[in-house]
DRENDO-1510 file (C-alpha; in Angstrom, 1 decimal, always signed):
<recs>
REC; n; res; u; v; w
REC; 1; MET; +67.3; +194.5; +172.6 .
REC; 2; CYS; +66.6; +190.8; +172.0 .
REC; 3; SER; +63.6; +190.0; +169.8 .
REC; 4; ARG; +61.1; +187.2; +170.6 .
REC; 5; ALA; +62.5; +185.3; +167.6 .
REC; 6; GLY; +66.0; +185.8; +168.8 .
REC; 7; LEU; +65.2; +184.7; +172.3 .
REC; 8; ALA; +63.4; +181.6; +170.9 .
REC; 9; ARG; +66.5; +180.7; +168.9 .
REC; 10; VAL; +68.7; +181.1; +172.0 .
REC; 11; CYS; +66.4; +178.9; +174.0 .
REC; 12; SER; +66.3; +176.4; +171.2 .
REC; 13; VAL; +70.1; +176.2; +171.1 .
REC; 14; ALA; +70.3; +175.9; +174.9 .
REC; 15; SER; +67.7; +173.2; +174.8 .
REC; 16; LEU; +69.7; +171.3; +172.2 .
REC; 17; LEU; +72.9; +171.6; +174.1 .
REC; 18; VAL; +71.2; +170.2; +177.2 .
REC; 19; THR; +69.8; +167.3; +175.2 .
REC; 20; LEU; +73.2; +166.5; +173.6 .
REC; 21; CYS; +74.8; +166.6; +177.0 .
REC; 22; ALA; +72.1; +164.4; +178.5 .
REC; 23; SER; +72.6; +161.9; +175.6 .
REC; 24; ALA; +76.3; +161.6; +176.4 .
REC; 25; VAL; +75.6; +161.3; +180.1 .
REC; 26; HIS; +73.0; +158.6; +179.6 .
REC; 27; ALA; +75.4; +156.7; +177.3 .
REC; 28; GLN; +78.1; +156.9; +180.0 .
REC; 29; ALA; +75.7; +155.7; +182.7 .
REC; 30; ASP; +74.6; +152.7; +180.5 .
REC; 31; CYS; +78.2; +151.9; +179.7 .
REC; 32; ASP; +79.2; +152.0; +183.4 .
REC; 33; GLY; +76.2; +149.9; +184.2 .
REC; 34; GLY; +77.4; +147.1; +181.9 .
REC; 35; THR; +75.5; +147.8; +178.7 .
REC; 36; THR; +78.7; +147.5; +176.6 .
REC; 37; GLU; +76.9; +148.4; +173.3 .
REC; 38; HIS; +76.6; +151.9; +174.8 .
REC; 39; CYS; +80.4; +152.0; +175.4 .
REC; 40; LEU; +80.7; +151.6; +171.6 .
REC; 41; VAL; +78.2; +154.5; +171.1 .
REC; 42; LEU; +80.0; +156.7; +173.5 .
REC; 43; GLY; +83.3; +155.8; +172.0 .
REC; 44; ASP; +82.0; +157.0; +168.6 .
REC; 45; LYS; +81.0; +160.3; +170.3 .
REC; 46; TYR; +84.5; +160.9; +171.7 .
REC; 47; ARG; +86.2; +159.8; +168.5 .
REC; 48; ASP; +84.1; +162.2; +166.4 .
REC; 49; GLY; +83.6; +165.0; +168.9 .
REC; 50; VAL; +79.8; +164.6; +168.9 .
REC; 51; ASP; +78.0; +165.9; +172.0 .
REC; 52; VAL; +81.4; +165.9; +173.8 .
REC; 53; ALA; +84.9; +167.3; +173.2 .
REC; 54; LYS; +86.9; +165.1; +170.8 .
REC; 55; ASP; +89.1; +162.7; +172.8 .
REC; 56; PRO; +90.7; +159.8; +170.9 .
REC; 57; ALA; +92.3; +158.4; +174.1 .
REC; 58; ARG; +88.9; +158.2; +175.8 .
REC; 59; ALA; +87.4; +156.7; +172.7 .
REC; 60; ALA; +90.1; +154.0; +172.6 .
REC; 61; ALA; +89.4; +153.1; +176.3 .
REC; 62; LEU; +85.7; +152.8; +175.6 .
REC; 63; TYR; +86.2; +150.7; +172.5 .
REC; 64; GLN; +88.6; +148.5; +174.5 .
REC; 65; THR; +85.9; +148.0; +177.2 .
REC; 66; ALA; +83.3; +147.1; +174.6 .
REC; 67; CYS; +85.7; +144.9; +172.6 .
REC; 68; ASP; +86.7; +142.9; +175.7 .
REC; 69; ALA; +83.0; +142.3; +176.3 .
REC; 70; GLY; +82.6; +140.9; +172.8 .
REC; 71; VAL; +81.2; +143.9; +170.9 .
REC; 72; LEU; +83.0; +143.2; +167.6 .
REC; 73; ALA; +82.4; +146.5; +165.9 .
REC; 74; ALA; +84.3; +148.1; +168.8 .
REC; 75; CYS; +87.3; +145.8; +168.1 .
REC; 76; ASN; +87.3; +147.0; +164.5 .
REC; 77; ARG; +87.1; +150.7; +165.4 .
REC; 78; LEU; +89.8; +150.3; +168.0 .
REC; 79; GLY; +92.0; +148.8; +165.3 .
REC; 80; ALA; +91.4; +151.9; +163.2 .
REC; 81; LEU; +92.7; +154.1; +166.0 .
REC; 82; TYR; +95.8; +151.9; +166.4 .
REC; 83; GLU; +96.7; +151.9; +162.7 .
REC; 84; ARG; +99.2; +154.8; +162.9 .
REC; 85; GLN; +100.9; +153.9; +166.1 .
REC; 86; ASP; +100.8; +150.1; +166.2 .
REC; 87; ALA; +100.1; +148.2; +163.0 .
REC; 88; ALA; +100.4; +144.8; +164.5 .
REC; 89; ARG; +97.9; +145.6; +167.2 .
REC; 90; ALA; +95.5; +147.0; +164.6 .
REC; 91; VAL; +95.7; +143.8; +162.6 .
REC; 92; ALA; +95.1; +141.7; +165.7 .
REC; 93; LEU; +92.0; +143.7; +166.5 .
REC; 94; TYR; +90.7; +143.5; +162.9 .
REC; 95; ARG; +91.3; +139.7; +163.0 .
REC; 96; LYS; +89.4; +139.4; +166.2 .
REC; 97; ALA; +86.5; +141.3; +164.7 .
REC; 98; CYS; +86.5; +139.4; +161.5 .
REC; 99; GLU; +86.8; +136.0; +163.0 .
REC; 100; GLY; +83.9; +136.9; +165.3 .
REC; 101; GLY; +81.7; +137.7; +162.3 .
REC; 102; ASP; +82.0; +141.5; +161.8 .
REC; 103; PRO; +82.3; +142.1; +158.1 .
REC; 104; TYR; +84.0; +145.4; +158.4 .
REC; 105; GLY; +86.7; +143.8; +160.4 .
REC; 106; CYS; +87.2; +141.5; +157.5 .
REC; 107; VAL; +87.3; +144.5; +155.1 .
REC; 108; ASN; +90.1; +146.1; +157.2 .
REC; 109; LEU; +92.0; +142.8; +157.7 .
REC; 110; GLY; +91.8; +142.2; +153.9 .
REC; 111; ARG; +93.1; +145.7; +153.3 .
REC; 112; ALA; +96.1; +144.9; +155.5 .
REC; 113; TYR; +96.9; +141.8; +153.6 .
REC; 114; TRP; +96.4; +143.6; +150.3 .
REC; 115; VAL; +98.8; +146.4; +150.9 .
REC; 116; GLY; +101.1; +144.7; +153.4 .
REC; 117; PHE; +100.1; +146.7; +156.4 .
REC; 118; GLY; +101.2; +145.0; +159.7 .
REC; 119; VAL; +101.4; +141.7; +157.8 .
REC; 120; ALA; +103.2; +140.4; +154.8 .
REC; 121; PRO; +101.4; +141.2; +151.6 .
REC; 122; ASN; +99.1; +138.3; +150.5 .
REC; 123; THR; +96.7; +139.0; +147.8 .
REC; 124; PRO; +94.9; +135.6; +147.8 .
REC; 125; GLN; +94.3; +136.1; +151.5 .
REC; 126; ALA; +93.0; +139.6; +150.9 .
REC; 127; VAL; +90.7; +138.3; +148.2 .
REC; 128; ALA; +89.3; +135.7; +150.6 .
REC; 129; LEU; +88.7; +138.3; +153.3 .
REC; 130; PHE; +87.1; +140.8; +150.9 .
REC; 131; GLN; +84.8; +137.9; +149.6 .
REC; 132; LYS; +83.8; +137.1; +153.2 .
REC; 133; ALA; +83.1; +140.7; +154.0 .
REC; 134; CYS; +81.1; +141.2; +150.8 .
REC; 135; GLU; +79.0; +138.1; +151.4 .
REC; 136; GLY; +78.4; +139.3; +155.0 .
REC; 137; GLY; +77.1; +142.7; +154.0 .
REC; 138; GLY; +80.3; +144.7; +154.2 .
REC; 139; LEU; +79.9; +146.6; +151.0 .
REC; 140; PRO; +83.5; +148.1; +151.0 .
REC; 141; GLY; +84.6; +144.5; +150.8 .
REC; 142; CYS; +82.7; +144.2; +147.5 .
REC; 143; THR; +84.4; +147.4; +146.2 .
REC; 144; ASN; +87.8; +146.2; +147.2 .
REC; 145; LEU; +87.2; +142.8; +145.7 .
REC; 146; GLY; +86.1; +144.4; +142.5 .
REC; 147; LEU; +89.2; +146.5; +142.3 .
REC; 148; VAL; +91.4; +143.5; +142.8 .
REC; 149; TYR; +89.7; +141.7; +140.0 .
REC; 150; LEU; +89.7; +144.8; +137.8 .
REC; 151; GLY; +93.5; +145.3; +138.2 .
REC; 152; GLY; +94.4; +141.6; +138.1 .
REC; 153; GLU; +97.1; +142.1; +140.7 .
REC; 154; GLY; +97.9; +138.7; +142.3 .
REC; 155; VAL; +94.8; +137.1; +140.8 .
REC; 156; ALA; +93.5; +136.5; +137.3 .
REC; 157; ALA; +91.8; +139.6; +136.0 .
REC; 158; ASP; +88.1; +139.2; +135.7 .
REC; 159; THR; +86.5; +142.5; +134.5 .
REC; 160; ALA; +83.0; +141.2; +134.3 .
REC; 161; ARG; +83.1; +140.0; +137.9 .
REC; 162; ALA; +84.8; +143.3; +138.9 .
REC; 163; ILE; +82.1; +145.4; +137.4 .
REC; 164; ALA; +79.3; +143.3; +139.0 .
REC; 165; LEU; +80.9; +143.7; +142.4 .
REC; 166; LEU; +81.4; +147.4; +142.0 .
REC; 167; GLN; +77.7; +147.7; +140.9 .
REC; 168; LYS; +76.6; +145.7; +143.9 .
REC; 169; ALA; +78.6; +148.0; +146.2 .
REC; 170; CYS; +77.3; +151.2; +144.5 .
REC; 171; ASP; +73.7; +149.9; +144.6 .
REC; 172; GLY; +74.1; +149.4; +148.3 .
REC; 173; ALA; +75.3; +153.0; +148.8 .
REC; 174; ASP; +79.0; +152.3; +149.1 .
REC; 175; LEU; +80.2; +155.6; +147.7 .
REC; 176; GLU; +83.7; +154.4; +146.9 .
REC; 177; GLY; +82.1; +151.7; +144.9 .
REC; 178; CYS; +80.2; +154.3; +142.9 .
REC; 179; ASN; +83.4; +156.3; +142.3 .
REC; 180; SER; +85.3; +153.2; +141.2 .
REC; 181; LEU; +82.5; +152.2; +138.9 .
REC; 182; ALA; +82.5; +155.7; +137.4 .
REC; 183; ILE; +86.2; +155.4; +136.7 .
REC; 184; ALA; +85.5; +152.1; +134.9 .
REC; 185; TYR; +82.8; +153.6; +132.7 .
REC; 186; GLU; +84.9; +156.7; +132.0 .
REC; 187; GLY; +87.8; +154.6; +130.8 .
REC; 188; GLY; +85.9; +151.7; +129.3 .
REC; 189; LEU; +87.4; +149.2; +131.8 .
REC; 190; GLY; +85.4; +146.1; +131.6 .
REC; 191; VAL; +82.4; +148.0; +130.2 .
REC; 192; PRO; +81.7; +150.0; +127.0 .
REC; 193; GLN; +82.9; +153.5; +127.6 .
REC; 194; ASP; +80.1; +155.7; +128.8 .
REC; 195; VAL; +81.2; +159.1; +130.0 .
REC; 196; ALA; +77.6; +160.3; +130.7 .
REC; 197; ARG; +77.1; +157.3; +133.0 .
REC; 198; ALA; +80.5; +158.0; +134.6 .
REC; 199; VAL; +79.4; +161.6; +135.3 .
REC; 200; ALA; +76.1; +160.4; +136.9 .
REC; 201; LEU; +78.0; +158.0; +139.1 .
REC; 202; TYR; +80.5; +160.7; +140.2 .
REC; 203; GLU; +77.6; +163.0; +141.0 .
REC; 204; LYS; +75.9; +160.3; +143.1 .
REC; 205; ALA; +79.1; +159.6; +145.0 .
REC; 206; CYS; +80.0; +163.3; +145.4 .
REC; 207; ASP; +76.5; +164.3; +146.6 .
REC; 208; GLY; +76.8; +161.5; +149.1 .
REC; 209; GLY; +80.1; +162.8; +150.5 .
REC; 210; ASN; +82.8; +161.0; +148.7 .
REC; 211; ALA; +85.5; +163.6; +148.3 .
REC; 212; LEU; +87.5; +161.9; +145.6 .
REC; 213; ALA; +84.4; +161.6; +143.4 .
REC; 214; CYS; +84.0; +165.4; +143.7 .
REC; 215; ALA; +87.5; +165.9; +142.5 .
REC; 216; ASN; +87.0; +163.5; +139.6 .
REC; 217; LEU; +83.8; +165.2; +138.7 .
REC; 218; GLY; +85.6; +168.6; +138.9 .
REC; 219; GLU; +88.1; +167.3; +136.4 .
REC; 220; ASP; +85.3; +166.4; +134.0 .
REC; 221; TYR; +83.9; +169.9; +134.2 .
REC; 222; ALA; +87.4; +171.4; +133.7 .
REC; 223; ASP; +88.0; +169.3; +130.6 .
REC; 224; GLY; +84.4; +169.4; +129.3 .
REC; 225; ARG; +84.2; +165.6; +129.4 .
REC; 226; GLY; +80.6; +164.4; +129.4 .
REC; 227; VAL; +79.4; +167.8; +130.6 .
REC; 228; PRO; +79.8; +171.4; +129.3 .
REC; 229; LYS; +83.1; +172.9; +130.2 .
REC; 230; ASP; +82.7; +175.0; +133.3 .
REC; 231; MET; +85.8; +176.1; +135.2 .
REC; 232; ALA; +83.9; +177.8; +138.0 .
REC; 233; HIS; +81.9; +174.7; +138.7 .
REC; 234; ALA; +85.1; +172.6; +138.5 .
REC; 235; ALA; +86.7; +174.9; +141.1 .
REC; 236; ALA; +83.7; +174.6; +143.4 .
REC; 237; LEU; +83.9; +170.8; +143.2 .
REC; 238; TYR; +87.7; +170.9; +143.9 .
REC; 239; GLN; +86.8; +173.0; +146.9 .
REC; 240; LYS; +84.3; +170.5; +148.1 .
REC; 241; ALA; +86.8; +167.7; +147.6 .
REC; 242; CYS; +89.5; +169.5; +149.5 .
REC; 243; GLU; +87.2; +170.3; +152.4 .
REC; 244; GLY; +86.2; +166.7; +152.5 .
REC; 245; GLY; +89.8; +165.5; +152.9 .
REC; 246; ASP; +90.9; +164.7; +149.3 .
REC; 247; PHE; +94.4; +166.2; +148.9 .
REC; 248; TRP; +94.4; +165.7; +145.1 .
REC; 249; GLY; +91.3; +168.0; +145.1 .
REC; 250; CYS; +93.3; +170.6; +147.2 .
REC; 251; GLY; +96.1; +170.5; +144.6 .
REC; 252; LYS; +93.7; +171.0; +141.7 .
REC; 253; LEU; +92.1; +173.9; +143.5 .
REC; 254; GLY; +95.6; +175.3; +144.2 .
REC; 255; VAL; +96.4; +175.3; +140.5 .
REC; 256; ALA; +93.1; +177.0; +139.8 .
REC; 257; TYR; +94.0; +179.9; +142.2 .
REC; 258; VAL; +97.5; +180.2; +140.8 .
REC; 259; LEU; +96.1; +180.5; +137.2 .
REC; 260; GLY; +92.9; +182.3; +138.0 .
REC; 261; SER; +91.0; +179.5; +136.4 .
REC; 262; GLY; +87.3; +179.6; +137.5 .
REC; 263; VAL; +88.3; +181.6; +140.6 .
REC; 264; PRO; +89.9; +185.0; +141.1 .
REC; 265; GLU; +93.7; +184.7; +140.6 .
REC; 266; ASP; +95.4; +184.4; +144.0 .
REC; 267; PRO; +98.8; +182.7; +143.7 .
REC; 268; ALA; +99.5; +182.9; +147.4 .
REC; 269; ARG; +96.3; +181.1; +148.2 .
REC; 270; GLY; +97.1; +178.6; +145.5 .
REC; 271; ALA; +100.5; +177.9; +146.9 .
REC; 272; THR; +99.0; +177.3; +150.4 .
REC; 273; LEU; +96.6; +174.8; +148.9 .
REC; 274; LEU; +99.4; +173.1; +147.0 .
REC; 275; GLN; +101.4; +172.9; +150.2 .
REC; 276; LYS; +98.4; +171.2; +151.8 .
REC; 277; ALA; +98.2; +168.8; +148.9 .
REC; 278; CYS; +101.9; +168.0; +149.1 .
REC; 279; ASP; +101.8; +167.5; +152.9 .
REC; 280; GLY; +98.9; +165.1; +152.3 .
REC; 281; ALA; +101.1; +162.9; +150.0 .
REC; 282; ASP; +99.7; +164.2; +146.7 .
REC; 283; LEU; +102.9; +164.0; +144.7 .
REC; 284; GLU; +101.5; +166.0; +141.8 .
REC; 285; GLY; +100.8; +168.8; +144.4 .
REC; 286; CYS; +104.5; +168.6; +145.4 .
REC; 287; VAL; +105.6; +169.0; +141.8 .
REC; 288; ARG; +103.3; +171.9; +141.2 .
REC; 289; LEU; +104.4; +173.6; +144.4 .
REC; 290; GLY; +108.0; +173.1; +143.3 .
REC; 291; ILE; +107.1; +174.9; +140.1 .
REC; 292; ALA; +105.6; +177.7; +142.1 .
REC; 293; TYR; +108.8; +178.1; +144.2 .
REC; 294; GLU; +111.0; +177.9; +141.1 .
REC; 295; GLY; +109.0; +180.7; +139.4 .
REC; 296; GLY; +108.1; +182.7; +142.5 .
REC; 297; LEU; +104.4; +182.2; +142.0 .
REC; 298; GLY; +102.6; +183.1; +145.3 .
REC; 299; VAL; +105.8; +182.3; +147.3 .
REC; 300; PRO; +109.3; +183.8; +147.3 .
REC; 301; GLN; +111.4; +182.4; +144.5 .
REC; 302; ASP; +113.5; +179.5; +146.0 .
REC; 303; ALA; +115.3; +177.1; +143.7 .
REC; 304; ALA; +116.6; +175.0; +146.5 .
REC; 305; ARG; +113.1; +174.6; +147.9 .
REC; 306; ALA; +111.8; +173.7; +144.5 .
REC; 307; ALA; +114.5; +171.0; +144.1 .
REC; 308; ALA; +113.6; +169.5; +147.5 .
REC; 309; LEU; +109.9; +169.3; +146.4 .
REC; 310; TYR; +110.8; +167.7; +143.1 .
REC; 311; ARG; +113.0; +165.2; +145.0 .
REC; 312; LYS; +110.1; +164.3; +147.3 .
REC; 313; ALA; +107.8; +163.7; +144.4 .
REC; 314; CYS; +110.5; +161.7; +142.5 .
REC; 315; ASP; +111.3; +159.6; +145.6 .
REC; 316; GLY; +107.6; +158.8; +145.9 .
REC; 317; GLY; +107.5; +157.6; +142.3 .
REC; 318; ASP; +106.2; +160.6; +140.4 .
REC; 319; ALA; +107.8; +160.6; +136.9 .
REC; 320; ARG; +107.2; +164.3; +136.4 .
REC; 321; GLY; +109.0; +165.1; +139.7 .
REC; 322; CYS; +112.0; +163.1; +138.5 .
REC; 323; ALA; +112.0; +165.0; +135.2 .
REC; 324; GLN; +111.8; +168.4; +137.0 .
REC; 325; LEU; +114.5; +167.4; +139.4 .
REC; 326; LYS; +116.9; +166.3; +136.6 .
REC; 327; ARG; +116.8; +169.7; +135.0 .
REC; 328; THR; +117.2; +171.6; +138.3 .
REC; 329; PRO; +120.8; +172.7; +139.1 .
REC; 330; GLU; +120.2; +172.6; +142.8 .
REC; 331; SER; +119.4; +168.9; +142.6 .
REC; 332; GLY; +123.1; +168.0; +142.4 .
REC; 333; SER; +122.3; +165.8; +139.4 .
REC; 334; GLU; +125.3; +165.2; +137.0 .
REC; 335; ASP; +122.8; +165.6; +134.1 .
REC; 336; ALA; +121.6; +169.0; +135.3 .
REC; 337; PRO; +122.7; +171.8; +133.0 .
</recs>
């Protein structure tokens, strides 16, 4: 028999569903009526599966309508949807957004020039675009500009300017800026080394939803760096990172399960997490999964599979993967024993 409280909860959920549905219907009506900003809003709903079933194709069509009508944020978001299937189209959309005054379009266009995505690499052009974005309120532009100056790749290194930019981004709640600033403080890059400050910045970024910061903070707890060593808390942070989409965190959590470090020992679960990490292009995860296959840890022992994983890591530039491959007979290396 349903209690009054239970019935109230059911009614509350039903009411919420009606409200969400009405929200999407109203946005559609406004979009169809020519209020193109609502096409952008509705596109976000279909992209993220909020109030409606996730539908990237429908989102793209709505963004296209809004972009054609001059809603620059829609051009930028449409570009993000095109990245995997048509890099040149994505860059053209980012350019349109940026030239129209959308700072986040400048961030993405700068990123394209920085890494050579859809265009030839051009660090000075990337720097100019990140600067434009940062000055226009696009805080990820401040973060990226800070990283360029910190690394000195294609520009003269300027650590003081880099730290100021990362601080600006972090103060403005750009979580990647906080994570990058934490790395600088942890390593003493352009600032006096301050591990406690780094931990506080990782916590700020992790609490805000930056998955990589959670993984970095987990590693500090695992090593007892700036905080008391706590393997259970480290594993919980790796879990949060993995669930947030950080594959390095998945790999760290996988190792924890294989070794029973901070979590109950479960090599099979560990191997599954290492596979997820490797599939997500975490090369360290590929190496560790190769070790699992070589030793039969949570997976059937398979030397050929181990060698393939080492080769994948090595081809991706992981030195440890190359070293493991060299000593594996199945690799076909002349130097293998």
